[in-house]
A tleap script that builds the chain and sets N, CA, C and O, in Angstrom:
source leaprc.protein.ff14SB
mol = sequence {
  NMET GLU GLU GLN GLU THR GLY GLY GLN GLN
  ILE LEU VAL SER ILE ALA ARG LEU LYS GLU
  ILE THR VAL SER VAL GLN THR GLY SER GLY
  ASN MET LEU ARG SER GLY ASN ASP LEU ALA
  ARG GLU THR ASP GLU PHE ILE LYS ILE SER
  ASN GLU ALA LEU ALA ASN MET ASN GLU ILE
  VAL ASP GLY ALA LEU LYS GLU ILE LYS LYS
  ALA VAL THR LEU VAL ALA GLU MET ASN SER
  GLU ASN ASN LYS ASN PHE GLU ASP LEU LYS
  ASN GLU THR GLU LYS PHE LYS ILE SER THR
  GLY SER GLU ASN LYS ASN SER CGLY
}
set mol.1.N position { -44.897 -13.971 63.261 }
set mol.1.CA position { -44.542 -15.091 62.367 }
set mol.1.C position { -44.910 -14.826 60.968 }
set mol.1.O position { -44.169 -15.141 60.037 }
set mol.2.N position { -46.125 -14.211 60.802 }
set mol.2.CA position { -46.546 -13.915 59.374 }
set mol.2.C position { -45.595 -12.903 58.743 }
set mol.2.O position { -45.269 -12.969 57.558 }
set mol.3.N position { -45.160 -11.954 59.595 }
set mol.3.CA position { -44.241 -10.960 59.068 }
set mol.3.C position { -42.905 -11.592 58.659 }
set mol.3.O position { -42.329 -11.237 57.630 }
set mol.4.N position { -42.425 -12.524 59.473 }
set mol.4.CA position { -41.158 -13.192 59.209 }
set mol.4.C position { -41.372 -14.047 57.896 }
set mol.4.O position { -40.505 -14.069 57.022 }
set mol.5.N position { -42.457 -14.691 57.796 }
set mol.5.CA position { -42.724 -15.579 56.592 }
set mol.5.C position { -42.842 -14.660 55.403 }
set mol.5.O position { -42.310 -14.985 54.342 }
set mol.6.N position { -43.522 -13.511 55.523 }
set mol.6.CA position { -43.594 -12.636 54.332 }
set mol.6.C position { -42.237 -12.086 54.033 }
set mol.6.O position { -41.850 -11.980 52.870 }
set mol.7.N position { -41.503 -11.731 55.063 }
set mol.7.CA position { -40.062 -11.177 54.881 }
set mol.7.C position { -39.203 -12.254 54.216 }
set mol.7.O position { -38.423 -11.966 53.309 }
set mol.8.N position { -39.361 -13.529 54.690 }
set mol.8.CA position { -38.550 -14.673 54.107 }
set mol.8.C position { -38.948 -14.900 52.637 }
set mol.8.O position { -38.075 -15.175 51.813 }
set mol.9.N position { -40.185 -14.798 52.301 }
set mol.9.CA position { -40.614 -15.021 50.949 }
set mol.9.C position { -39.998 -13.867 50.080 }
set mol.9.O position { -39.530 -14.080 48.961 }
set mol.10.N position { -40.031 -12.665 50.658 }
set mol.10.CA position { -39.517 -11.548 49.889 }
set mol.10.C position { -37.979 -11.723 49.666 }
set mol.10.O position { -37.412 -11.388 48.626 }
set mol.11.N position { -37.380 -12.268 50.726 }
set mol.11.CA position { -35.882 -12.508 50.562 }
set mol.11.C position { -35.665 -13.592 49.473 }
set mol.11.O position { -34.762 -13.464 48.647 }
set mol.12.N position { -36.512 -14.676 49.478 }
set mol.12.CA position { -36.394 -15.700 48.489 }
set mol.12.C position { -36.605 -15.168 47.057 }
set mol.12.O position { -35.853 -15.477 46.133 }
set mol.13.N position { -37.656 -14.359 46.923 }
set mol.13.CA position { -37.904 -13.725 45.648 }
set mol.13.C position { -36.751 -12.965 45.157 }
set mol.13.O position { -36.323 -13.074 44.008 }
set mol.14.N position { -36.219 -12.133 46.119 }
set mol.14.CA position { -35.041 -11.260 45.821 }
set mol.14.C position { -33.832 -12.099 45.439 }
set mol.14.O position { -33.101 -11.752 44.511 }
set mol.15.N position { -33.621 -13.189 46.141 }
set mol.15.CA position { -32.492 -14.064 45.793 }
set mol.15.C position { -32.666 -14.718 44.427 }
set mol.15.O position { -31.715 -14.844 43.655 }
set mol.16.N position { -33.914 -15.134 44.143 }
set mol.16.CA position { -34.227 -15.726 42.789 }
set mol.16.C position { -33.934 -14.670 41.672 }
set mol.16.O position { -33.349 -14.975 40.633 }
set mol.17.N position { -34.374 -13.421 41.951 }
set mol.17.CA position { -34.204 -12.383 41.007 }
set mol.17.C position { -32.732 -12.097 40.791 }
set mol.17.O position { -32.301 -11.857 39.663 }
set mol.18.N position { -31.940 -12.123 41.892 }
set mol.18.CA position { -30.518 -11.869 41.808 }
set mol.18.C position { -29.833 -12.978 41.051 }
set mol.18.O position { -28.868 -12.720 40.332 }
set mol.19.N position { -30.321 -14.270 41.193 }
set mol.19.CA position { -29.820 -15.392 40.472 }
set mol.19.C position { -30.115 -15.198 38.980 }
set mol.19.O position { -29.245 -15.449 38.146 }
set mol.20.N position { -31.311 -14.763 38.636 }
set mol.20.CA position { -31.666 -14.479 37.261 }
set mol.20.C position { -30.760 -13.395 36.660 }
set mol.20.O position { -30.224 -13.544 35.562 }
set mol.21.N position { -30.613 -12.320 37.403 }
set mol.21.CA position { -29.728 -11.235 36.894 }
set mol.21.C position { -28.281 -11.704 36.753 }
set mol.21.O position { -27.605 -11.327 35.797 }
set mol.22.N position { -27.799 -12.518 37.689 }
set mol.22.CA position { -26.374 -13.106 37.616 }
set mol.22.C position { -26.259 -14.050 36.354 }
set mol.22.O position { -25.241 -14.033 35.663 }
set mol.23.N position { -27.308 -14.857 36.079 }
set mol.23.CA position { -27.167 -15.611 34.866 }
set mol.23.C position { -27.293 -14.770 33.597 }
set mol.23.O position { -26.620 -15.072 32.611 }
set mol.24.N position { -28.098 -13.764 33.583 }
set mol.24.CA position { -28.218 -12.854 32.493 }
set mol.24.C position { -26.839 -12.113 32.242 }
set mol.24.O position { -26.394 -11.937 31.107 }
set mol.25.N position { -26.239 -11.719 33.329 }
set mol.25.CA position { -24.865 -10.974 33.222 }
set mol.25.C position { -23.864 -11.968 32.705 }
set mol.25.O position { -23.056 -11.666 31.827 }
set mol.26.N position { -23.925 -13.180 33.269 }
set mol.26.CA position { -22.984 -14.232 32.833 }
set mol.26.C position { -23.142 -14.499 31.350 }
set mol.26.O position { -22.137 -14.572 30.642 }
set mol.27.N position { -24.402 -14.652 30.832 }
set mol.27.CA position { -24.659 -14.928 29.488 }
set mol.27.C position { -24.107 -13.736 28.649 }
set mol.27.O position { -23.421 -13.960 27.652 }
set mol.28.N position { -24.397 -12.503 29.040 }
set mol.28.CA position { -24.043 -11.325 28.322 }
set mol.28.C position { -22.488 -11.218 28.295 }
set mol.28.O position { -21.909 -10.778 27.301 }
set mol.29.N position { -21.863 -11.609 29.353 }
set mol.29.CA position { -20.391 -11.579 29.417 }
set mol.29.C position { -19.797 -12.575 28.399 }
set mol.29.O position { -18.854 -12.287 27.661 }
set mol.30.N position { -20.423 -13.770 28.418 }
set mol.30.CA position { -19.950 -14.809 27.415 }
set mol.30.C position { -20.112 -14.303 25.985 }
set mol.30.O position { -19.220 -14.416 25.144 }
set mol.31.N position { -21.264 -13.757 25.762 }
set mol.31.CA position { -21.531 -13.178 24.420 }
set mol.31.C position { -20.487 -12.092 24.062 }
set mol.31.O position { -19.945 -12.064 22.957 }
set mol.32.N position { -20.240 -11.238 25.002 }
set mol.32.CA position { -19.316 -10.159 24.756 }
set mol.32.C position { -17.865 -10.739 24.464 }
set mol.32.O position { -17.149 -10.301 23.563 }
set mol.33.N position { -17.525 -11.725 25.282 }
set mol.33.CA position { -16.245 -12.418 25.116 }
set mol.33.C position { -16.125 -13.036 23.682 }
set mol.33.O position { -15.121 -12.816 23.005 }
set mol.34.N position { -17.109 -13.774 23.247 }
set mol.34.CA position { -17.110 -14.360 21.937 }
set mol.34.C position { -17.072 -13.290 20.857 }
set mol.34.O position { -16.350 -13.436 19.870 }
set mol.35.N position { -17.836 -12.220 21.026 }
set mol.35.CA position { -17.799 -11.108 20.038 }
set mol.35.C position { -16.401 -10.490 19.982 }
set mol.35.O position { -15.881 -10.191 18.907 }
set mol.36.N position { -15.803 -10.305 21.165 }
set mol.36.CA position { -14.461 -9.757 21.224 }
set mol.36.C position { -13.420 -10.627 20.518 }
set mol.36.O position { -12.535 -10.169 19.795 }
set mol.37.N position { -13.604 -11.934 20.793 }
set mol.37.CA position { -12.732 -12.932 20.173 }
set mol.37.C position { -12.938 -12.880 18.611 }
set mol.37.O position { -11.966 -12.862 17.856 }
set mol.38.N position { -14.200 -12.856 18.166 }
set mol.38.CA position { -14.470 -12.761 16.770 }
set mol.38.C position { -13.895 -11.554 16.165 }
set mol.38.O position { -13.296 -11.633 15.092 }
set mol.39.N position { -14.052 -10.365 16.831 }
set mol.39.CA position { -13.460 -9.121 16.282 }
set mol.39.C position { -11.984 -9.225 16.252 }
set mol.39.O position { -11.395 -8.787 15.264 }
set mol.40.N position { -11.309 -9.770 17.248 }
set mol.40.CA position { -9.900 -9.920 17.176 }
set mol.40.C position { -9.420 -10.809 16.026 }
set mol.40.O position { -8.433 -10.527 15.347 }
set mol.41.N position { -10.171 -11.895 15.844 }
set mol.41.CA position { -9.858 -12.815 14.731 }
set mol.41.C position { -9.989 -12.048 13.366 }
set mol.41.O position { -9.083 -12.103 12.534 }
set mol.42.N position { -11.079 -11.370 13.170 }
set mol.42.CA position { -11.336 -10.631 12.019 }
set mol.42.C position { -10.299 -9.500 11.742 }
set mol.42.O position { -9.899 -9.252 10.605 }
set mol.43.N position { -9.886 -8.822 12.870 }
set mol.43.CA position { -8.874 -7.798 12.742 }
set mol.43.C position { -7.581 -8.435 12.383 }
set mol.43.O position { -6.850 -7.891 11.555 }
set mol.44.N position { -7.253 -9.564 12.960 }
set mol.44.CA position { -5.958 -10.252 12.542 }
set mol.44.C position { -5.953 -10.617 11.052 }
set mol.44.O position { -4.965 -10.428 10.343 }
set mol.45.N position { -7.136 -11.164 10.599 }
set mol.45.CA position { -7.276 -11.552 9.165 }
set mol.45.C position { -7.131 -10.296 8.261 }
set mol.45.O position { -6.429 -10.335 7.251 }
set mol.46.N position { -7.788 -9.213 8.631 }
set mol.46.CA position { -7.698 -7.940 7.937 }
set mol.46.C position { -6.204 -7.417 7.784 }
set mol.46.O position { -5.737 -6.978 6.734 }
set mol.47.N position { -5.540 -7.527 8.969 }
set mol.47.CA position { -4.081 -7.107 8.963 }
set mol.47.C position { -3.306 -7.975 8.039 }
set mol.47.O position { -2.484 -7.482 7.266 }
set mol.48.N position { -3.552 -9.320 8.094 }
set mol.48.CA position { -2.819 -10.244 7.253 }
set mol.48.C position { -3.058 -9.890 5.795 }
set mol.48.O position { -2.105 -9.744 5.030 }
set mol.49.N position { -4.255 -9.756 5.420 }
set mol.49.CA position { -4.657 -9.419 4.031 }
set mol.49.C position { -4.021 -8.067 3.605 }
set mol.49.O position { -3.517 -7.921 2.492 }
set mol.50.N position { -4.066 -7.110 4.517 }
set mol.50.CA position { -3.485 -5.799 4.206 }
set mol.50.C position { -1.974 -5.854 3.982 }
set mol.50.O position { -1.440 -5.187 3.096 }
set mol.51.N position { -1.279 -6.680 4.821 }
set mol.51.CA position { 0.206 -6.864 4.700 }
set mol.51.C position { 0.470 -7.585 3.426 }
set mol.51.O position { 1.449 -7.209 2.782 }
set mol.52.N position { -0.292 -8.620 2.936 }
set mol.52.CA position { -0.122 -9.308 1.781 }
set mol.52.C position { -0.273 -8.306 0.583 }
set mol.52.O position { 0.538 -8.308 -0.344 }
set mol.53.N position { -1.316 -7.470 0.637 }
set mol.53.CA position { -1.530 -6.483 -0.445 }
set mol.53.C position { -0.401 -5.518 -0.510 }
set mol.53.O position { 0.067 -5.166 -1.592 }
set mol.54.N position { 0.055 -5.073 0.663 }
set mol.54.CA position { 1.230 -4.138 0.623 }
set mol.54.C position { 2.427 -4.750 0.146 }
set mol.54.O position { 3.155 -4.065 -0.572 }
set mol.55.N position { 2.770 -5.964 0.430 }
set mol.55.CA position { 3.863 -6.685 -0.079 }
set mol.55.C position { 3.774 -6.834 -1.594 }
set mol.55.O position { 4.773 -6.654 -2.289 }
set mol.56.N position { 2.682 -7.135 -2.076 }
set mol.56.CA position { 2.396 -7.313 -3.606 }
set mol.56.C position { 2.581 -5.951 -4.251 }
set mol.56.O position { 3.137 -5.857 -5.345 }
set mol.57.N position { 2.129 -4.904 -3.596 }
set mol.57.CA position { 2.217 -3.590 -4.227 }
set mol.57.C position { 3.631 -3.187 -4.292 }
set mol.57.O position { 4.070 -2.586 -5.273 }
set mol.58.N position { 4.414 -3.525 -3.199 }
set mol.58.CA position { 5.890 -3.179 -3.161 }
set mol.58.C position { 6.591 -3.969 -4.250 }
set mol.58.O position { 7.492 -3.429 -4.892 }
set mol.59.N position { 6.232 -5.189 -4.483 }
set mol.59.CA position { 6.782 -5.933 -5.614 }
set mol.59.C position { 6.609 -5.255 -6.934 }
set mol.59.O position { 7.530 -5.083 -7.732 }
set mol.60.N position { 5.298 -4.860 -7.125 }
set mol.60.CA position { 4.942 -4.265 -8.362 }
set mol.60.C position { 5.776 -2.904 -8.580 }
set mol.60.O position { 6.324 -2.655 -9.654 }
set mol.61.N position { 5.820 -2.096 -7.529 }
set mol.61.CA position { 6.585 -0.846 -7.569 }
set mol.61.C position { 8.030 -1.165 -7.829 }
set mol.61.O position { 8.638 -0.515 -8.680 }
set mol.62.N position { 8.609 -2.110 -7.161 }
set mol.62.CA position { 10.061 -2.440 -7.335 }
set mol.62.C position { 10.249 -2.845 -8.734 }
set mol.62.O position { 11.221 -2.403 -9.347 }
set mol.63.N position { 9.393 -3.666 -9.319 }
set mol.63.CA position { 9.575 -4.188 -10.701 }
set mol.63.C position { 9.501 -2.994 -11.665 }
set mol.63.O position { 10.334 -2.868 -12.563 }
set mol.64.N position { 8.446 -2.070 -11.466 }
set mol.64.CA position { 8.316 -0.963 -12.255 }
set mol.64.C position { 9.523 0.031 -12.211 }
set mol.64.O position { 9.901 0.621 -13.223 }
set mol.65.N position { 10.077 0.178 -11.053 }
set mol.65.CA position { 11.215 0.970 -10.910 }
set mol.65.C position { 12.472 0.449 -11.591 }
set mol.65.O position { 13.277 1.208 -12.130 }
set mol.66.N position { 12.616 -0.928 -11.546 }
set mol.66.CA position { 13.669 -1.494 -12.245 }
set mol.66.C position { 13.567 -1.315 -13.796 }
set mol.66.O position { 14.545 -1.097 -14.512 }
set mol.67.N position { 12.356 -1.422 -14.213 }
set mol.67.CA position { 12.086 -1.315 -15.704 }
set mol.67.C position { 12.407 0.189 -16.138 }
set mol.67.O position { 13.039 0.463 -17.159 }
set mol.68.N position { 11.898 1.127 -15.246 }
set mol.68.CA position { 12.144 2.523 -15.547 }
set mol.68.C position { 13.652 2.848 -15.603 }
set mol.68.O position { 14.115 3.566 -16.489 }
set mol.69.N position { 14.432 2.273 -14.592 }
set mol.69.CA position { 15.842 2.456 -14.548 }
set mol.69.C position { 16.467 1.888 -15.822 }
set mol.69.O position { 17.320 2.548 -16.414 }
set mol.70.N position { 16.087 0.722 -16.257 }
set mol.70.CA position { 16.556 0.132 -17.497 }
set mol.70.C position { 16.270 1.101 -18.682 }
set mol.70.O position { 17.151 1.377 -19.497 }
set mol.71.N position { 15.093 1.575 -18.746 }
set mol.71.CA position { 14.711 2.455 -19.794 }
set mol.71.C position { 15.500 3.767 -19.838 }
set mol.71.O position { 15.979 4.173 -20.897 }
set mol.72.N position { 15.631 4.426 -18.684 }
set mol.72.CA position { 16.380 5.643 -18.605 }
set mol.72.C position { 17.868 5.375 -19.035 }
set mol.72.O position { 18.449 6.118 -19.825 }
set mol.73.N position { 18.431 4.295 -18.482 }
set mol.73.CA position { 19.843 3.891 -18.951 }
set mol.73.C position { 19.962 3.692 -20.400 }
set mol.73.O position { 20.963 4.070 -21.009 }
set mol.74.N position { 18.952 3.098 -20.983 }
set mol.74.CA position { 19.004 2.848 -22.395 }
set mol.74.C position { 18.882 4.152 -23.137 }
set mol.74.O position { 19.569 4.340 -24.140 }
set mol.75.N position { 18.034 5.069 -22.690 }
set mol.75.CA position { 17.809 6.360 -23.448 }
set mol.75.C position { 19.143 7.203 -23.257 }
set mol.75.O position { 19.554 7.940 -24.153 }
set mol.76.N position { 19.756 7.062 -22.112 }
set mol.76.CA position { 21.002 7.771 -21.838 }
set mol.76.C position { 22.129 7.328 -22.790 }
set mol.76.O position { 22.882 8.122 -23.354 }
set mol.77.N position { 22.179 5.982 -22.919 }
set mol.77.CA position { 23.158 5.366 -23.835 }
set mol.77.C position { 22.874 5.690 -25.268 }
set mol.77.O position { 23.800 5.860 -26.061 }
set mol.78.N position { 21.581 5.782 -25.630 }
set mol.78.CA position { 21.229 6.144 -27.032 }
set mol.78.C position { 21.606 7.598 -27.228 }
set mol.78.O position { 22.130 7.955 -28.284 }
set mol.79.N position { 21.366 8.413 -26.284 }
set mol.79.CA position { 21.659 9.897 -26.372 }
set mol.79.C position { 23.164 10.099 -26.602 }
set mol.79.O position { 23.611 10.887 -27.435 }
set mol.80.N position { 23.920 9.317 -25.787 }
set mol.80.CA position { 25.398 9.433 -25.890 }
set mol.80.C position { 25.833 8.993 -27.226 }
set mol.80.O position { 26.712 9.626 -27.812 }
set mol.81.N position { 25.253 7.901 -27.777 }
set mol.81.CA position { 25.655 7.374 -29.044 }
set mol.81.C position { 25.183 8.429 -30.144 }
set mol.81.O position { 25.945 8.743 -31.059 }
set mol.82.N position { 23.977 8.936 -30.034 }
set mol.82.CA position { 23.577 9.966 -31.060 }
set mol.82.C position { 24.543 11.165 -31.039 }
set mol.82.O position { 24.953 11.659 -32.089 }
set mol.83.N position { 24.898 11.623 -29.826 }
set mol.83.CA position { 25.787 12.787 -29.733 }
set mol.83.C position { 27.163 12.492 -30.402 }
set mol.83.O position { 27.762 13.337 -31.067 }
set mol.84.N position { 27.604 11.268 -30.182 }
set mol.84.CA position { 28.907 10.868 -30.829 }
set mol.84.C position { 28.762 10.787 -32.352 }
set mol.84.O position { 29.642 11.183 -33.117 }
set mol.85.N position { 27.578 10.242 -32.755 }
set mol.85.CA position { 27.359 10.158 -34.219 }
set mol.85.C position { 27.209 11.526 -34.888 }
set mol.85.O position { 27.674 11.768 -36.002 }
set mol.86.N position { 26.530 12.407 -34.140 }
set mol.86.CA position { 26.333 13.762 -34.583 }
set mol.86.C position { 27.731 14.497 -34.736 }
set mol.86.O position { 28.005 15.167 -35.732 }
set mol.87.N position { 28.562 14.319 -33.698 }
set mol.87.CA position { 29.953 14.912 -33.752 }
set mol.87.C position { 30.762 14.358 -34.921 }
set mol.87.O position { 31.482 15.073 -35.618 }
set mol.88.N position { 30.602 13.021 -35.101 }
set mol.88.CA position { 31.382 12.390 -36.151 }
set mol.88.C position { 30.811 12.943 -37.520 }
set mol.88.O position { 31.616 13.242 -38.402 }
set mol.89.N position { 29.516 13.083 -37.720 }
set mol.89.CA position { 28.970 13.598 -38.952 }
set mol.89.C position { 29.354 15.098 -39.153 }
set mol.89.O position { 29.581 15.531 -40.283 }
set mol.90.N position { 29.418 15.812 -38.141 }
set mol.90.CA position { 29.773 17.173 -38.162 }
set mol.90.C position { 31.283 17.287 -38.605 }
set mol.90.O position { 31.628 18.157 -39.404 }
set mol.91.N position { 32.115 16.440 -38.098 }
set mol.91.CA position { 33.499 16.480 -38.430 }
set mol.91.C position { 33.688 16.081 -39.896 }
set mol.91.O position { 34.527 16.653 -40.591 }
set mol.92.N position { 32.962 15.167 -40.334 }
set mol.92.CA position { 33.027 14.650 -41.759 }
set mol.92.C position { 32.563 15.783 -42.718 }
set mol.92.O position { 33.179 16.048 -43.750 }
set mol.93.N position { 31.476 16.413 -42.329 }
set mol.93.CA position { 30.917 17.397 -43.286 }
set mol.93.C position { 31.777 18.724 -43.289 }
set mol.93.O position { 31.659 19.498 -44.239 }
set mol.94.N position { 32.655 19.009 -42.229 }
set mol.94.CA position { 33.578 20.165 -42.167 }
set mol.94.C position { 34.690 19.847 -43.188 }
set mol.94.O position { 35.363 20.784 -43.619 }
set mol.95.N position { 34.912 18.658 -43.580 }
set mol.95.CA position { 35.997 18.336 -44.538 }
set mol.95.C position { 35.722 18.850 -45.919 }
set mol.95.O position { 36.630 19.084 -46.717 }
set mol.96.N position { 34.358 19.033 -46.202 }
set mol.96.CA position { 33.918 19.524 -47.531 }
set mol.96.C position { 33.727 20.947 -47.503 }
set mol.96.O position { 33.055 21.478 -46.619 }
set mol.97.N position { 34.304 21.616 -48.462 }
set mol.97.CA position { 34.155 23.132 -48.600 }
set mol.97.C position { 33.083 23.333 -49.722 }
set mol.97.O position { 33.175 22.795 -50.826 }
set mol.98.N position { 32.108 24.115 -49.361 }
set mol.98.CA position { 31.007 24.380 -50.290 }
set mol.98.C position { 31.396 25.625 -51.054 }
set mol.98.O position { 31.806 26.615 -50.449 }
set mol.99.N position { 31.279 25.597 -52.334 }
set mol.99.CA position { 31.505 26.699 -53.266 }
set mol.99.C position { 30.298 27.330 -53.645 }
set mol.99.O position { 29.417 26.643 -54.162 }
set mol.100.N position { 30.118 28.653 -53.443 }
set mol.100.CA position { 28.941 29.371 -53.913 }
set mol.100.C position { 29.178 30.114 -55.178 }
set mol.100.O position { 28.236 30.633 -55.777 }
set mol.101.N position { 30.469 30.188 -55.630 }
set mol.101.CA position { 30.759 30.910 -56.819 }
set mol.101.C position { 31.222 32.281 -56.531 }
set mol.101.O position { 31.821 32.893 -57.416 }
set mol.102.N position { 31.011 32.811 -55.409 }
set mol.102.CA position { 31.533 34.137 -55.101 }
set mol.102.C position { 32.919 34.203 -54.762 }
set mol.102.O position { 33.512 35.281 -54.811 }
set mol.103.N position { 33.546 33.031 -54.387 }
set mol.103.CA position { 34.945 33.083 -54.107 }
set mol.103.C position { 35.834 33.463 -55.318 }
set mol.103.O position { 36.883 34.085 -55.151 }
set mol.104.N position { 35.404 33.084 -56.521 }
set mol.104.CA position { 36.109 33.365 -57.758 }
set mol.104.C position { 36.036 34.788 -58.093 }
set mol.104.O position { 37.005 35.326 -58.629 }
set mol.105.N position { 34.945 35.462 -57.819 }
set mol.105.CA position { 34.828 36.847 -58.175 }
set mol.105.C position { 35.717 37.803 -57.332 }
set mol.105.O position { 36.174 38.847 -57.799 }
set mol.106.N position { 35.931 37.382 -56.073 }
set mol.106.CA position { 36.771 38.179 -55.177 }
set mol.106.C position { 38.277 37.947 -55.492 }
set mol.106.O position { 39.102 38.813 -55.198 }
set mol.107.N position { 38.615 36.846 -56.055 }
set mol.107.CA position { 40.035 36.574 -56.314 }
set mol.107.C position { 40.446 37.024 -57.697 }
set mol.107.O position { 41.633 36.960 -58.016 }
set mol.108.N position { 39.543 37.469 -58.524 }
set mol.108.CA position { 39.801 37.718 -59.892 }
set mol.108.C position { 40.275 39.011 -60.351 }
set mol.108.O position { 40.492 39.200 -61.548 }
savepdb mol mol.pdb
quit
């Protein structure tokens, strides 16, 4: 009987210890779940902020590209106009004959 009583008490102690371990595991699991949820929420927020930053950077780049295209177009138009003006000036200056005085000596 004493052996059964001692064995019974050992079983009760073991069951109590298992209950403590189960509660501890349950608490740890709950903490891990909350931490996982917090991490997922923070990750979602980070992704959202990153996407917003990327969208803003794309807007800035698009705006800069539009301005660069405008500037290149303007420079090309100015270059074309300058070339035309240069040709017009060249044609006008070719109408004038410059005399150095040596022409008269050869014909004399």
